[in-house]
PDB file of N, CA, C, O and CB in Angstrom:
ATOM      1  N   MET A   1     118.442 103.445  70.753  1.00  0.00           N
ATOM      2  CA  MET A   1     118.238 102.154  71.391  1.00  0.00           C
ATOM      3  C   MET A   1     117.378 101.243  70.517  1.00  0.00           C
ATOM      4  O   MET A   1     117.658 100.050  70.401  1.00  0.00           O
ATOM      5  CB  MET A   1     117.591 102.337  72.764  1.00  0.00           C
ATOM      6  N   LEU A   2     116.347 101.792  69.910  1.00  0.00           N
ATOM      7  CA  LEU A   2     115.488 100.991  69.042  1.00  0.00           C
ATOM      8  C   LEU A   2     116.263 100.508  67.821  1.00  0.00           C
ATOM      9  O   LEU A   2     116.012  99.417  67.310  1.00  0.00           O
ATOM     10  CB  LEU A   2     114.255 101.801  68.605  1.00  0.00           C
ATOM     11  N   GLU A   3     117.201 101.320  67.359  1.00  0.00           N
ATOM     12  CA  GLU A   3     118.025 100.923  66.216  1.00  0.00           C
ATOM     13  C   GLU A   3     118.862  99.681  66.542  1.00  0.00           C
ATOM     14  O   GLU A   3     119.055  98.815  65.689  1.00  0.00           O
ATOM     15  CB  GLU A   3     118.945 102.084  65.793  1.00  0.00           C
ATOM     16  N   HIS A   4     119.348  99.603  67.762  1.00  0.00           N
ATOM     17  CA  HIS A   4     120.122  98.431  68.185  1.00  0.00           C
ATOM     18  C   HIS A   4     119.248  97.180  68.190  1.00  0.00           C
ATOM     19  O   HIS A   4     119.708  96.091  67.848  1.00  0.00           O
ATOM     20  CB  HIS A   4     120.728  98.658  69.585  1.00  0.00           C
ATOM     21  N   PHE A   5     117.993  97.344  68.576  1.00  0.00           N
ATOM     22  CA  PHE A   5     117.073  96.203  68.565  1.00  0.00           C
ATOM     23  C   PHE A   5     116.881  95.690  67.143  1.00  0.00           C
ATOM     24  O   PHE A   5     116.952  94.485  66.900  1.00  0.00           O
ATOM     25  CB  PHE A   5     115.712  96.595  69.179  1.00  0.00           C
ATOM     26  N   PHE A   6     116.636  96.609  66.195  1.00  0.00           N
ATOM     27  CA  PHE A   6     116.397  96.195  64.820  1.00  0.00           C
ATOM     28  C   PHE A   6     117.649  95.670  64.128  1.00  0.00           C
ATOM     29  O   PHE A   6     117.541  94.890  63.183  1.00  0.00           O
ATOM     30  CB  PHE A   6     115.840  97.344  64.038  1.00  0.00           C
ATOM     31  N   MET A   7     118.819  96.074  64.572  1.00  0.00           N
ATOM     32  CA  MET A   7     120.061  95.566  63.989  1.00  0.00           C
ATOM     33  C   MET A   7     120.408  94.177  64.515  1.00  0.00           C
ATOM     34  O   MET A   7     121.167  93.448  63.877  1.00  0.00           O
ATOM     35  CB  MET A   7     121.206  96.526  64.277  1.00  0.00           C
ATOM     36  N   MET A   8     119.864  93.805  65.665  1.00  0.00           N
ATOM     37  CA  MET A   8     120.047  92.468  66.247  1.00  0.00           C
ATOM     38  C   MET A   8     121.519  92.058  66.315  1.00  0.00           C
ATOM     39  O   MET A   8     121.879  90.926  65.991  1.00  0.00           O
ATOM     40  CB  MET A   8     119.270  91.439  65.437  1.00  0.00           C
ATOM     41  N   GLY A   9     122.354  92.994  66.740  1.00  0.00           N
ATOM     42  CA  GLY A   9     123.773  92.685  66.912  1.00  0.00           C
ATOM     43  C   GLY A   9     124.486  92.338  65.620  1.00  0.00           C
ATOM     44  O   GLY A   9     125.464  91.591  65.636  1.00  0.00           O
ATOM     45  N   GLY A  10     124.014  92.867  64.506  1.00  0.00           N
ATOM     46  CA  GLY A  10     124.638  92.607  63.216  1.00  0.00           C
ATOM     47  C   GLY A  10     124.052  91.412  62.478  1.00  0.00           C
ATOM     48  O   GLY A  10     124.455  91.126  61.351  1.00  0.00           O
ATOM     49  N   TYR A  11     123.127  90.724  63.083  1.00  0.00           N
ATOM     50  CA  TYR A  11     122.528  89.545  62.463  1.00  0.00           C
ATOM     51  C   TYR A  11     121.142  89.824  61.888  1.00  0.00           C
ATOM     52  O   TYR A  11     120.398  88.889  61.592  1.00  0.00           O
ATOM     53  CB  TYR A  11     122.441  88.424  63.473  1.00  0.00           C
ATOM     54  N   ALA A  12     120.794  91.073  61.730  1.00  0.00           N
ATOM     55  CA  ALA A  12     119.453  91.446  61.263  1.00  0.00           C
ATOM     56  C   ALA A  12     119.136  90.868  59.893  1.00  0.00           C
ATOM     57  O   ALA A  12     117.990  90.501  59.631  1.00  0.00           O
ATOM     58  CB  ALA A  12     119.318  92.954  61.218  1.00  0.00           C
ATOM     59  N   LYS A  13     120.134  90.779  59.011  1.00  0.00           N
ATOM     60  CA  LYS A  13     119.861  90.261  57.664  1.00  0.00           C
ATOM     61  C   LYS A  13     119.500  88.779  57.681  1.00  0.00           C
ATOM     62  O   LYS A  13     118.987  88.261  56.689  1.00  0.00           O
ATOM     63  CB  LYS A  13     121.069  90.483  56.764  1.00  0.00           C
ATOM     64  N   TYR A  14     119.758  88.093  58.784  1.00  0.00           N
ATOM     65  CA  TYR A  14     119.367  86.694  58.922  1.00  0.00           C
ATOM     66  C   TYR A  14     118.101  86.542  59.769  1.00  0.00           C
ATOM     67  O   TYR A  14     117.259  85.688  59.496  1.00  0.00           O
ATOM     68  CB  TYR A  14     120.507  85.889  59.540  1.00  0.00           C
ATOM     69  N   ILE A  15     117.982  87.371  60.785  1.00  0.00           N
ATOM     70  CA  ILE A  15     116.875  87.231  61.729  1.00  0.00           C
ATOM     71  C   ILE A  15     115.553  87.713  61.138  1.00  0.00           C
ATOM     72  O   ILE A  15     114.553  87.000  61.219  1.00  0.00           O
ATOM     73  CB  ILE A  15     117.177  87.998  63.003  1.00  0.00           C
ATOM     74  N   TRP A  16     115.526  88.908  60.545  1.00  0.00           N
ATOM     75  CA  TRP A  16     114.268  89.473  60.079  1.00  0.00           C
ATOM     76  C   TRP A  16     113.637  88.683  58.933  1.00  0.00           C
ATOM     77  O   TRP A  16     112.414  88.546  58.912  1.00  0.00           O
ATOM     78  CB  TRP A  16     114.486  90.889  59.647  1.00  0.00           C
ATOM     79  N   PRO A  17     114.412  88.154  57.973  1.00  0.00           N
ATOM     80  CA  PRO A  17     113.759  87.275  56.983  1.00  0.00           C
ATOM     81  C   PRO A  17     113.180  86.012  57.625  1.00  0.00           C
ATOM     82  O   PRO A  17     112.115  85.543  57.225  1.00  0.00           O
ATOM     83  CB  PRO A  17     114.758  86.880  55.889  1.00  0.00           C
ATOM     84  N   ALA A  18     113.878  85.465  58.614  1.00  0.00           N
ATOM     85  CA  ALA A  18     113.365  84.269  59.292  1.00  0.00           C
ATOM     86  C   ALA A  18     112.081  84.589  60.049  1.00  0.00           C
ATOM     87  O   ALA A  18     111.143  83.792  60.045  1.00  0.00           O
ATOM     88  CB  ALA A  18     114.422  83.698  60.260  1.00  0.00           C
ATOM     89  N   VAL A  19     112.035  85.743  60.694  1.00  0.00           N
ATOM     90  CA  VAL A  19     110.824  86.155  61.411  1.00  0.00           C
ATOM     91  C   VAL A  19     109.684  86.377  60.422  1.00  0.00           C
ATOM     92  O   VAL A  19     108.548  85.978  60.679  1.00  0.00           O
ATOM     93  CB  VAL A  19     111.083  87.443  62.236  1.00  0.00           C
ATOM     94  N   SER A  20     109.988  87.010  59.298  1.00  0.00           N
ATOM     95  CA  SER A  20     108.960  87.269  58.279  1.00  0.00           C
ATOM     96  C   SER A  20     108.394  85.970  57.722  1.00  0.00           C
ATOM     97  O   SER A  20     107.178  85.817  57.606  1.00  0.00           O
ATOM     98  CB  SER A  20     109.538  88.116  57.139  1.00  0.00           C
ATOM     99  N   ILE A  21     109.277  85.036  57.378  1.00  0.00           N
ATOM    100  CA  ILE A  21     108.815  83.750  56.848  1.00  0.00           C
ATOM    101  C   ILE A  21     107.969  83.019  57.887  1.00  0.00           C
ATOM    102  O   ILE A  21     106.947  82.422  57.549  1.00  0.00           O
ATOM    103  CB  ILE A  21     110.015  82.873  56.423  1.00  0.00           C
ATOM    104  N   SER A  22     108.393  83.065  59.148  1.00  0.00           N
ATOM    105  CA  SER A  22     107.638  82.396  60.211  1.00  0.00           C
ATOM    106  C   SER A  22     106.251  82.992  60.367  1.00  0.00           C
ATOM    107  O   SER A  22     105.281  82.254  60.538  1.00  0.00           O
ATOM    108  CB  SER A  22     108.389  82.484  61.534  1.00  0.00           C
ATOM    109  N   LEU A  23     106.139  84.311  60.311  1.00  0.00           N
ATOM    110  CA  LEU A  23     104.832  84.951  60.447  1.00  0.00           C
ATOM    111  C   LEU A  23     103.923  84.637  59.262  1.00  0.00           C
ATOM    112  O   LEU A  23     102.719  84.447  59.436  1.00  0.00           O
ATOM    113  CB  LEU A  23     104.999  86.459  60.586  1.00  0.00           C
ATOM    114  N   VAL A  24     104.490  84.581  58.070  1.00  0.00           N
ATOM    115  CA  VAL A  24     103.690  84.230  56.890  1.00  0.00           C
ATOM    116  C   VAL A  24     103.187  82.799  57.017  1.00  0.00           C
ATOM    117  O   VAL A  24     102.015  82.530  56.753  1.00  0.00           O
ATOM    118  CB  VAL A  24     104.517  84.399  55.587  1.00  0.00           C
ATOM    119  N   LEU A  25     104.057  81.881  57.416  1.00  0.00           N
ATOM    120  CA  LEU A  25     103.641  80.488  57.575  1.00  0.00           C
ATOM    121  C   LEU A  25     102.608  80.329  58.680  1.00  0.00           C
ATOM    122  O   LEU A  25     101.687  79.522  58.552  1.00  0.00           O
ATOM    123  CB  LEU A  25     104.845  79.611  57.868  1.00  0.00           C
ATOM    124  N   LEU A  26     102.747  81.083  59.759  1.00  0.00           N
ATOM    125  CA  LEU A  26     101.760  81.043  60.830  1.00  0.00           C
ATOM    126  C   LEU A  26     100.405  81.523  60.324  1.00  0.00           C
ATOM    127  O   LEU A  26      99.377  80.916  60.626  1.00  0.00           O
ATOM    128  CB  LEU A  26     102.219  81.898  62.019  1.00  0.00           C
ATOM    129  N   ALA A  27     100.401  82.610  59.556  1.00  0.00           N
ATOM    130  CA  ALA A  27      99.151  83.125  59.000  1.00  0.00           C
ATOM    131  C   ALA A  27      98.524  82.113  58.041  1.00  0.00           C
ATOM    132  O   ALA A  27      97.307  81.929  58.034  1.00  0.00           O
ATOM    133  CB  ALA A  27      99.395  84.461  58.277  1.00  0.00           C
ATOM    134  N   LEU A  28      99.360  81.459  57.231  1.00  0.00           N
ATOM    135  CA  LEU A  28      98.833  80.442  56.312  1.00  0.00           C
ATOM    136  C   LEU A  28      98.268  79.249  57.069  1.00  0.00           C
ATOM    137  O   LEU A  28      97.281  78.654  56.635  1.00  0.00           O
ATOM    138  CB  LEU A  28      99.927  79.974  55.348  1.00  0.00           C
ATOM    139  N   ASN A  29      98.876  78.891  58.192  1.00  0.00           N
ATOM    140  CA  ASN A  29      98.376  77.773  58.998  1.00  0.00           C
ATOM    141  C   ASN A  29      97.047  78.097  59.671  1.00  0.00           C
ATOM    142  O   ASN A  29      96.334  77.189  60.099  1.00  0.00           O
ATOM    143  CB  ASN A  29      99.402  77.391  60.052  1.00  0.00           C
ATOM    144  N   ILE A  30      96.716  79.345  59.767  1.00  0.00           N
ATOM    145  CA  ILE A  30      95.414  79.744  60.302  1.00  0.00           C
ATOM    146  C   ILE A  30      94.402  79.875  59.157  1.00  0.00           C
ATOM    147  O   ILE A  30      93.275  79.391  59.256  1.00  0.00           O
ATOM    148  CB  ILE A  30      95.527  81.084  61.090  1.00  0.00           C
ATOM    149  N   TRP A  31      94.821  80.538  58.067  1.00  0.00           N
ATOM    150  CA  TRP A  31      93.913  80.856  56.976  1.00  0.00           C
ATOM    151  C   TRP A  31      93.536  79.628  56.152  1.00  0.00           C
ATOM    152  O   TRP A  31      92.360  79.443  55.841  1.00  0.00           O
ATOM    153  CB  TRP A  31      94.533  81.897  56.081  1.00  0.00           C
ATOM    154  N   TRP A  32      94.502  78.785  55.791  1.00  0.00           N
ATOM    155  CA  TRP A  32      94.242  77.666  54.882  1.00  0.00           C
ATOM    156  C   TRP A  32      93.196  76.689  55.419  1.00  0.00           C
ATOM    157  O   TRP A  32      92.273  76.348  54.680  1.00  0.00           O
ATOM    158  CB  TRP A  32      95.529  76.923  54.609  1.00  0.00           C
ATOM    159  N   PRO A  33      93.291  76.222  56.662  1.00  0.00           N
ATOM    160  CA  PRO A  33      92.247  75.305  57.157  1.00  0.00           C
ATOM    161  C   PRO A  33      90.858  75.956  57.216  1.00  0.00           C
ATOM    162  O   PRO A  33      89.849  75.297  56.964  1.00  0.00           O
ATOM    163  CB  PRO A  33      92.625  74.797  58.544  1.00  0.00           C
ATOM    164  N   MET A  34      90.816  77.239  57.546  1.00  0.00           N
ATOM    165  CA  MET A  34      89.528  77.929  57.571  1.00  0.00           C
ATOM    166  C   MET A  34      88.931  77.962  56.167  1.00  0.00           C
ATOM    167  O   MET A  34      87.728  77.761  55.998  1.00  0.00           O
ATOM    168  CB  MET A  34      89.684  79.367  58.129  1.00  0.00           C
ATOM    169  N   ARG A  35      89.757  78.211  55.173  1.00  0.00           N
ATOM    170  CA  ARG A  35      89.314  78.252  53.783  1.00  0.00           C
ATOM    171  C   ARG A  35      88.814  76.874  53.349  1.00  0.00           C
ATOM    172  O   ARG A  35      87.761  76.759  52.722  1.00  0.00           O
ATOM    173  CB  ARG A  35      90.460  78.729  52.860  1.00  0.00           C
ATOM    174  N   CYS A  36      89.568  75.839  53.682  1.00  0.00           N
ATOM    175  CA  CYS A  36      89.188  74.486  53.278  1.00  0.00           C
ATOM    176  C   CYS A  36      87.901  74.041  53.969  1.00  0.00           C
ATOM    177  O   CYS A  36      87.051  73.411  53.340  1.00  0.00           O
ATOM    178  CB  CYS A  36      90.318  73.501  53.590  1.00  0.00           C
ATOM    179  N   SER A  37      87.747  74.357  55.241  1.00  0.00           N
ATOM    180  CA  SER A  37      86.539  73.937  55.943  1.00  0.00           C
ATOM    181  C   SER A  37      85.318  74.685  55.418  1.00  0.00           C
ATOM    182  O   SER A  37      84.228  74.116  55.349  1.00  0.00           O
ATOM    183  CB  SER A  37      86.691  74.164  57.449  1.00  0.00           C
ATOM    184  N   LYS A  38      85.486  75.937  55.053  1.00  0.00           N
ATOM    185  CA  LYS A  38      84.372  76.694  54.478  1.00  0.00           C
ATOM    186  C   LYS A  38      83.930  76.065  53.161  1.00  0.00           C
ATOM    187  O   LYS A  38      82.735  75.904  52.913  1.00  0.00           O
ATOM    188  CB  LYS A  38      84.769  78.170  54.260  1.00  0.00           C
ATOM    189  N   ARG A  39      84.898  75.711  52.321  1.00  0.00           N
ATOM    190  CA  ARG A  39      84.557  75.076  51.048  1.00  0.00           C
ATOM    191  C   ARG A  39      83.913  73.711  51.268  1.00  0.00           C
ATOM    192  O   ARG A  39      82.980  73.342  50.555  1.00  0.00           O
ATOM    193  CB  ARG A  39      85.806  74.932  50.173  1.00  0.00           C
ATOM    194  N   LEU A  40      84.402  72.969  52.240  1.00  0.00           N
ATOM    195  CA  LEU A  40      83.831  71.659  52.538  1.00  0.00           C
ATOM    196  C   LEU A  40      82.386  71.792  52.996  1.00  0.00           C
ATOM    197  O   LEU A  40      81.522  71.032  52.557  1.00  0.00           O
ATOM    198  CB  LEU A  40      84.661  70.942  53.605  1.00  0.00           C
ATOM    199  N   LEU A  41      82.120  72.753  53.877  1.00  0.00           N
ATOM    200  CA  LEU A  41      80.754  72.957  54.350  1.00  0.00           C
ATOM    201  C   LEU A  41      79.829  73.388  53.215  1.00  0.00           C
ATOM    202  O   LEU A  41      78.674  72.968  53.164  1.00  0.00           O
ATOM    203  CB  LEU A  41      80.731  73.998  55.466  1.00  0.00           C
ATOM    204  N   GLN A  42      80.330  74.222  52.307  1.00  0.00           N
ATOM    205  CA  GLN A  42      79.524  74.631  51.157  1.00  0.00           C
ATOM    206  C   GLN A  42      79.232  73.441  50.247  1.00  0.00           C
ATOM    207  O   GLN A  42      78.120  73.299  49.739  1.00  0.00           O
ATOM    208  CB  GLN A  42      80.237  75.738  50.368  1.00  0.00           C
ATOM    209  N   ASP A  43      80.232  72.589  50.045  1.00  0.00           N
ATOM    210  CA  ASP A  43      80.051  71.402  49.213  1.00  0.00           C
ATOM    211  C   ASP A  43      79.041  70.440  49.843  1.00  0.00           C
ATOM    212  O   ASP A  43      78.178  69.897  49.152  1.00  0.00           O
ATOM    213  CB  ASP A  43      81.397  70.693  48.998  1.00  0.00           C
ATOM    214  N   LEU A  44      79.153  70.236  51.141  1.00  0.00           N
ATOM    215  CA  LEU A  44      78.209  69.350  51.826  1.00  0.00           C
ATOM    216  C   LEU A  44      76.789  69.901  51.789  1.00  0.00           C
ATOM    217  O   LEU A  44      75.832  69.144  51.628  1.00  0.00           O
ATOM    218  CB  LEU A  44      78.642  69.136  53.271  1.00  0.00           C
ATOM    219  N   ALA A  45      76.649  71.219  51.937  1.00  0.00           N
ATOM    220  CA  ALA A  45      75.322  71.831  51.866  1.00  0.00           C
ATOM    221  C   ALA A  45      74.736  71.669  50.464  1.00  0.00           C
ATOM    222  O   ALA A  45      73.541  71.413  50.315  1.00  0.00           O
ATOM    223  CB  ALA A  45      75.392  73.326  52.250  1.00  0.00           C
ATOM    224  N   ALA A  46      75.568  71.816  49.445  1.00  0.00           N
ATOM    225  CA  ALA A  46      75.087  71.654  48.074  1.00  0.00           C
ATOM    226  C   ALA A  46      74.668  70.211  47.822  1.00  0.00           C
ATOM    227  O   ALA A  46      73.665  69.964  47.152  1.00  0.00           O
ATOM    228  CB  ALA A  46      76.170  72.077  47.068  1.00  0.00           C
ATOM    229  N   ARG A  47      75.420  69.266  48.349  1.00  0.00           N
ATOM    230  CA  ARG A  47      75.063  67.854  48.182  1.00  0.00           C
ATOM    231  C   ARG A  47      73.760  67.533  48.916  1.00  0.00           C
ATOM    232  O   ARG A  47      72.923  66.777  48.422  1.00  0.00           O
ATOM    233  CB  ARG A  47      76.200  66.945  48.697  1.00  0.00           C
ATOM    234  N   GLU A  48      73.605  68.118  50.094  1.00  0.00           N
ATOM    235  CA  GLU A  48      72.376  67.882  50.862  1.00  0.00           C
ATOM    236  C   GLU A  48      71.166  68.432  50.117  1.00  0.00           C
ATOM    237  O   GLU A  48      70.113  67.795  50.086  1.00  0.00           O
ATOM    238  CB  GLU A  48      72.475  68.526  52.262  1.00  0.00           C
ATOM    239  N   GLU A  49      71.310  69.602  49.521  1.00  0.00           N
ATOM    240  CA  GLU A  49      70.198  70.173  48.729  1.00  0.00           C
ATOM    241  C   GLU A  49      69.882  69.281  47.548  1.00  0.00           C
ATOM    242  O   GLU A  49      68.715  69.129  47.187  1.00  0.00           O
ATOM    243  CB  GLU A  49      70.541  71.598  48.235  1.00  0.00           C
ATOM    244  N   GLY A  50      70.898  68.687  46.936  1.00  0.00           N
ATOM    245  CA  GLY A  50      70.665  67.802  45.794  1.00  0.00           C
ATOM    246  C   GLY A  50      69.938  66.539  46.195  1.00  0.00           C
ATOM    247  O   GLY A  50      69.138  66.013  45.421  1.00  0.00           O
ATOM    248  N   ILE A  51      70.200  66.043  47.390  1.00  0.00           N
ATOM    249  CA  ILE A  51      69.532  64.835  47.860  1.00  0.00           C
ATOM    250  C   ILE A  51      68.078  65.129  48.211  1.00  0.00           C
ATOM    251  O   ILE A  51      67.199  64.303  47.964  1.00  0.00           O
ATOM    252  CB  ILE A  51      70.267  64.250  49.075  1.00  0.00           C
ATOM    253  N   ASN A  52      67.822  66.291  48.781  1.00  0.00           N
ATOM    254  CA  ASN A  52      66.474  66.638  49.220  1.00  0.00           C
ATOM    255  C   ASN A  52      65.540  66.995  48.070  1.00  0.00           C
ATOM    256  O   ASN A  52      64.323  67.027  48.249  1.00  0.00           O
ATOM    257  CB  ASN A  52      66.536  67.784  50.184  1.00  0.00           C
ATOM    258  N   GLU A  53      66.085  67.260  46.917  1.00  0.00           N
ATOM    259  CA  GLU A  53      65.214  67.654  45.794  1.00  0.00           C
ATOM    260  C   GLU A  53      64.567  66.493  45.111  1.00  0.00           C
ATOM    261  O   GLU A  53      63.813  66.681  44.156  1.00  0.00           O
ATOM    262  CB  GLU A  53      65.984  68.429  44.787  1.00  0.00           C
TER     263      GLU A  53
END
């Protein structure tokens, strides 16, 4: 029964790559903004230290 699920009625070669690409893009949509905001906060903190010196 599980094999039938993974075969997706013969369309598995189209469905599973689409699911994989979607999951990768979803992960990138979570990770990339977090990465950019972390760098922005570090840059702002460095600028603030430069002003206070």
